[in-house]
C-alpha positions in Angstrom: -5.7 3.3 -8.5 -3.0 1.0 -7.2 0.6 1.1 -8.6 -0.1 -2.4 -10.2 -3.2 -1.0 -11.9 -1.3 2.0 -13.2 1.4 -0.3 -14.6 -1.2 -2.4 -16.3 -2.7 0.7 -17.9 0.7 1.5 -19.4 1.1 -2.1 -20.5 -2.4 -2.1 -22.1 -1.4 1.1 -24.0 1.7 -0.8 -25.3 4.2 0.9 -23.0 5.4 -2.0 -21.0 8.7 -0.3 -20.2 6.9 2.6 -18.5 4.7 0.2 -16.5 7.9 -1.6 -15.3 9.4 1.8 -14.4 6.4 2.6 -12.3 6.7 -0.6 -10.3 10.4 -0.2 -9.9 10.0 3.3 -8.7 7.4 2.2 -6.2 9.8 -0.5 -4.9 12.6 2.0 -4.6 10.3 4.4 -2.7 9.5 1.5 -0.2 13.1 0.8 0.4 13.6 -1.6 3.2 9.9 -1.7 3.8 9.2 -3.4 0.4 7.5 -6.7 1.0 7.6 -10.0 -0.7 4.3 -9.1 -2.3 5.7 -5.9 -3.7 8.5 -7.9 -5.4 6.0 -10.5 -6.6 3.9 -7.8 -8.1 6.8 -6.7 -10.3 7.7 -10.3 -11.1 4.2 -11.1 -12.2 3.9 -8.0 -14.3 7.1 -9.0 -16.0 5.8 -12.5 -16.7 2.7 -11.0 -18.3 4.7 -8.6 -20.4 7.1 -11.4 -21.5 10.2 -10.4 -19.6 11.0 -13.7 -18.0 14.6 -12.9 -17.1 13.4 -9.7 -15.4 10.7 -11.7 -13.6 13.2 -14.1 -12.3 15.3 -11.2 -11.0 12.3 -9.8 -9.2 11.4 -13.2 -7.8 15.0 -13.5 -6.5 14.5 -10.3 -4.4 11.3 -11.8 -3.0 12.9 -15.2 -2.4 15.5 -13.5 -0.2 12.6 -12.6 2.2 10.5 -15.8 2.1 10.0 -18.4 4.8 12.7 -21.0 4.2 10.4 -23.8 5.2 7.4 -22.9 3.1 9.2 -21.4 0.1 6.1 -20.1 -1.7 8.1 -17.7 -4.0 10.6 -20.4 -4.9 7.8 -22.7 -5.9 6.2 -19.9 -7.9 9.3 -19.2 -9.9 10.0 -22.9 -10.5 6.5 -23.5 -11.8 6.8 -20.5 -14.0 10.0 -21.7 -15.6 8.7 -25.2 -16.0 5.5 -23.9 -17.6 7.6 -21.9 -20.0 9.4 -25.1 -21.1 12.6 -24.1 -19.3 13.1 -27.2 -17.2 16.9 -26.8 -16.9 16.3 -23.4 -15.3 13.4 -24.6 -13.1 15.2 -27.7 -11.7 17.4 -25.9 -9.2 14.3 -24.3 -7.6 12.6 -27.6 -6.9 
């Protein structure tokens, strides 16, 4: 199974912290080879498990790697915050 699937298994069992640890450990093991998608996986996991601040932090790591013209991660985090009724936090990303 993938790391994301393993994290989801922990979340389904009620141990969201352990799932988060699995993903963080994976990111640490990738070091400088971690990709935008790796960071987005952690961010999306944190969204699903209700850790919005943690998700934004993971998105920030992904945003540091994104194409400055396309800005797909920036749009994703802005949409997330807006959907969560946090327009003041979303506005700087638009």
